[in-house]
N, C-alpha and C positions, 0 to 999 in steps of 0.2 A: 440949264438944268443944274440943280444943286446936288452935291454928293458929299460923303464923309471920307476924309483921307486920314489914314493912320500913319504916324511916324514915330519912331523911337528916339528919345533924347537921352543921352548918357551924361551922367554927372560923375566925375571921377574925383575921389578924395583919397590921397595916399595910395594904399593898395586896394581900396574898396571901389566898387562901381555900382551904381544903381540904374536901372532902366525904367523910364517913365513912359507909359504909353499915352501919347497925346492925341486927342480927337480934334481935328480941325474941320470946321464946317465953312465951306466957301465955294466959290465957283470952280468947276472942274478945270477951267482954263488957267487959273492962276492962284492955286493955294499957296499959302505962305508957310515955310518950314524953317524952324529955328534950331540951332545947334548950340549947346552949352558945353564948354570944355574946361578942363582943369587949368588952374594957374599954379605953377610951382612944380618942383621935381617929384617924380614918382619913386625913383630908385636912387639910393645913396651912391655917390661916385659917378653918376651918369648925368650928362647935361641934357636937359629937356627944354622944350619950347613952351612958352605960356600960351594958353588958348583963351579966347574971349568969345562973348556972345555975338553971333552973327545972324543975319537974316537974309535969306535969298528967295528969289521967286523962280518957279520952274513951270514950264509947260508940261502938263501931265495928261496923257491919254490912257484911260483905263477900260479894260474889257470886263464886262460883268461875268462872262462865262468861264474865264480862265484865271489862274493865280497871277499875281503881279510878278513879272520876271525879276530875278535878282539884278540890281544895278551893277554895272561893271565898276571896278576899282577906279577907273578913270573918271566915271561920272560922279563920284563922291567929291565933296569939297576937300581941298587939299589938306586942310587942318584936321578934318575927320579921319582921312586915310592915314595921316601921320600919327595921329593919336592911337588908332587901332594897331598900327605897327609897333608903336612904343609899348602898348600893353602886351602884345605878343612877346616881345623881348623880355619884358619885366616878369611875366608869368611863366615863361618857358614854353610858349605855344608857337607853332608855325603860322597858324591863322586863327583869328577869333571871328566867328561867324557874325555876319550882319543880322539884325533882328528879322525874324520871319514875319511877313505881313499877316495880319489877323484873318484875312479872308482865305488863307491857305489851310486846307484840312489834311488830316492824316490820309484820308482816302485819295486825295489828289497826289500825294507823294507815292503811295503804294501803286497807284495806277500808272505812274511814270516809269516803274521798273519793268524790265523785260520779263516775260512769263517764264523764261528758261531758268531764272535764278530760284524759282520756287520748286523746281523739279527735284525729286529724290533720286539719287543714283546709288544703288546698292553696292556697286563695285567701289565707288569712292568712299562710301560709309565704312565698309569693311577694311579698306586700305588705311583709314584713320585708326581703326582698332589695331591693325598690324603694326603701324608706326608706334603706337603707345606701348603695346606689349613688348616689342623688341627693344625700344629705347629704355623702358623700365627694367627689363632683364639685363641689359647692358649696364645700367646704373648699379644694380645689385651686384653684378660681377665686379665692377670697379670698386665698390665699397669693400668687397671681400678681399681684393688683391692689392688695393692701394696702401702705401705706407701712411702713417698717421698724418704727415704734413700735407698729403694730397687728398685727405678725406673731405675737407670742405668743398673741393671741386667736384668730387664724386657725389656729395650730398646735393650740391647745387643742380647737377645734371639730373639726378634721380628725383628730386623734388619737382623740377620742371616737367620731367616725363610723367610723373603721376598726376600732375595738373592736367595733362592730356586726357587721363581717365575721367576727370571731372567734366571736361568739355564734351566728351562722348556721352556721358550721362545727361549732361545739359541738353544736348540735341534730342536725346531720347525723351526727356521730359517735355520738350516742346513739340514732340511728334514730328520731328524733321530729320530723323535718322534712317528709318526703314519704313517700308510699306506695311509691314506686319506689326500691329500695335502691341501684340503680346511679346513679340521678339524685342521691341523697344523697351518694354517694362523689365524684361529679364536682363537685357544688356545694361540698362541704366542702373538697376539694382546691383549687379555684379561690379560695374565700373566704380560705383560709389563705396563699395565695401572696404577697400584698402585705406580709404580716407575717413572711415567711421562716420560716413554721412548717410543718414536715412533718406532714401530716394523720394518716397512719396511726401513726407513732411516738407522736404526742401522744394519739391515741385509745386505744392500748393502755395507756399509763401513766395516763391519766385514768380509765379503767375501774378501775384498781387503787385510785385515790383514792376512788372511790365505794364500792368493796367494803370498804375498810379506813379509812374516815374517822376521823381522830383516833386512829388506832392507832399506837403508838410504833414508829418506824423503818419500818413497812410503808406508811404513808401517803406518797404521792409528792408531796403539796403541802407547805405549810408545816408544820413540826413543831419542837418545842423543840430546843435545842442540848444535847448531852451535855457535862458538865463535863470528862470525860476527853478529849473531842475538843478543846476549846479549850485544855486544858493540854498537849496533845501538841506544839504548835509555837507559839513566840512570834509568828511571822509570820502564821500562821493565826488566832491569837487577835486580833491587831490588825485583820485583814481582817474577822473576824466582828463586832467592835465597830462597824465602819462599816456592814457589810452588814445587820446586824440593828438598826441605829440609823438614822443620817441617810440612808443609801442604800437603806433598805428599800423605799421606793416604786418602786425600779427593780431589785430583786433577782430579779425574774422573768427578767431577761436571763441571769443566771447559771444559773438553773434550766433555761431554754431550751437553753443550750449543753451543760450536763452531761447532761440526760436524753434528748435527742431526736436526737442525731447519733452516738451510740455504739452500734454494732451489737451489741456484747457484752451489752448490757442487754436484749436481746430473745430470745425463744425461737426455735428453728429454724423452727417453723411460721409465725412472724410475719415472718421476714426478707424474703420476696419482696415483700410489700406495703410493708414499711418502705423497701426499696431503691427501689421505684417512687416513693414520696413524696419521698424524698431527691433522686431524679433530677429531679423536677418543681421542687423548691426551687432546686437548683443551676442548672437551666435558666433560671429566672426571674432569678436573680442574674447569670448569664452573659449574658443577653440584655437584660433590663429595665434593670439598672443602667447598662451602657454606653450604652443609648439615652437615658436620662435625662441622663447626663453629656454626651453628644453634642449634645443639644438645649439644655441649660441650663447646662452646666459643672459643676464640682465644687460650687460654691456652690448651684447649683440642686438637685443631689442632696441636699445638706444641708437646703435649704429644703423641698423637695417630698416627700422620703422619710424622711430620718433624723429630723427633728424630730417629724413625726407619729408615727413608729414609737416614739420615746421617750415620746410622749404616750400611745400605746396601752399601753406597758409600765407606765406609772404606774398606769393603771386595772387592768391585769392583776394587778399586785402588790397594789394597794390592795384591790380586790375580794376577792382570795383570802385575804389575811390577815384582813380584817374578817369574812369568812364563818365562820372557824373558830378565831380567836385571841382569847382574853380571859382575864384572871386566874382567873376562876371556871370556865372550861371545861377539863376535864382531858383529857390524852392518856393512854390506857390501854395496858397491856401486852396481849398476845394473850389471856392467860388471863382478864383482867378485863374485856375489851372487850365491849360490848353494842351491837348494831346499832341498836336503837330509841333508846337514850340518845344514841348518837353522831350519828344523823341528825336526830332531832327536837330533842333537848335540847342538842346540841353544835354546831348550825349556827345562824348568826345571820342574821336578816332585817334589812336596813338600807335605809332610804329615802334616796335622793339627789335633787338638784334634778330637776324634771320633764324638762328637755331631755336630761339624761343618761340617765334611765330610758327615754325614747323611743328615743334613738340606740343604746342598748345592749340594747334589747328585753327589759327587765325581768329581766335575769340576776340582779339583786340581790334579787329575790323568791326567795330561795335555799332556804328550808327545804323547800317542796314538791318542788323539784328533787332534793333528797337523799332525800326519802321515796321518790320514784320518778323515775328519769331518763327514763322514757318520757313524762313530761308535757311537751308542747311549750312553748316559751318564751311563746307568746301565750296559754297557759292557766294560767300560773303564778299570776296574781293571783286568779283564781277558786278555784284550789286552796288558796291561802293563806287566803282568806276562810273556806273550809271548815275548815281547820286551826284558825283562830282560834275558830271556833264550837265545835269538838269538843275541842280540846287547848290552848286559849288560854293557860292558866296555866303551861304548860310551855315556852312559846316565849321565846327571847331576841330582843328587838327593839330597834333603835336608829335614830336619824336621824344621818346622817354629820356629824361635828363634830370640832373640834380636840381636845377632851378624849379622845374615843374613839381618835383617832390617837396622841395622846401616851401614853395607857395602853399601847397595843400596842407602840409603839416604844421606850418607856423601862422597861417592866416585863417583858414577855413574852419572855424570853430563854432561860434555862437550865432544863432539866427538873429538877423536884423532886417526888418521889412524894407528899409530904405537902402541899406548898404549890402544886403545879402548876408554878409558875414562880418563879425567883429572878432578879432583875435583875443584869446584869453588874457594875454599880458597887457591889453589895452583897457581892461575893465577894473583895474585897481585891486588885483588879488595878491599883490606883493610877492612873498616868498612862494606861495602856492603855484605861481606862474613860472617858476624857475626852469622847469623842463622845456618850456617854450622859448624863453630867452636863451637857454643853452643851445637849443637847435639853431636859432638864428645866428649864434656865434660860430658854431662848428660846421654847419652844412655849407658846402660851397655854393657860389652863385652862378657858376658857368652852366650854360645850356648844352 
């Protein structure tokens, strides 16, 4: 009996990686699988092994009814396993997931999750509100009482605490916070107000991000820059060098402005709800800001609102780019895009310090959230544990570190179909690329 066997072959060049999906037609008893590996070092200062083309024959038994089980690390060729481990070290990952077989569907993955992780628990939901409100109040108290030299610590805490408000509104937008949908809309709108985020516009665009994760142009979150775009204007090119380089941890501010206040970006059926959200935001700005200035002055507005808001955007930008950006994670055209690969294999789980995880309600346990946005934030850890048990070898996992941030900020820039990304400074932009070369010099390499 003849069958088609899909295998992924990786070609590594410098910091880049491309994944080629090979279709091999042969007998089920002895398909031939080829591996092509890098020759030469990947990282300066580190000794690497040279890899060469090898051909091996395997006995493969496939079931038509179930997905192909992930191969164990021991079953991989030793040079492949070593190369993946080397990439992990180089990029700042704990694990780089093996390519997901093409016959696995998103429904297969969802069905593997225990039903309990989809259940809404009102007590846990309101507990998250209590944590955010009390931690934010504590942060404001610290700002009011801290001497000037401790203000950065108070701002860091308060900015992280108010990020928890965003996560609560995020759950409300996905209808995974409470059983009462009107309560969700009210809580979501109120949670977003201190952030000057219009709830409904964000919800509409965020739904598109989930539906088209890592799809070129269609994804509304981070995506690579098109070379034609940066070549269209010298001013735009310079702005992008900074925006995708040193200023990247605050680039969500630009995203916030561009995507959520422009009525032309929404369908007519959405406009009524969009306008209500915008009215709420402008009312907060028109009433809340003058009250802060009246009570504390302009300096007080900067201390109590602006600096925590910038802290929130640091996490908003950082979380988002870590979730979906790495040299080995491709953005796909509409024709090539596959939901299961994008959501399971193209989303990154990242562990942060415990206090950040608590204040931000586990939003960085992100892979199960992309498998199904109906999973409440307080059930994400249980869902991730299930995914590790059933699909563990396909998961991309990291612990937040300097090398991870450096990889994203100095490599993941311009879209390239074969290499996924090309860094700005590799495209001959000379002095325009100085922000990137500067980051490569000053950002540490340790994980």
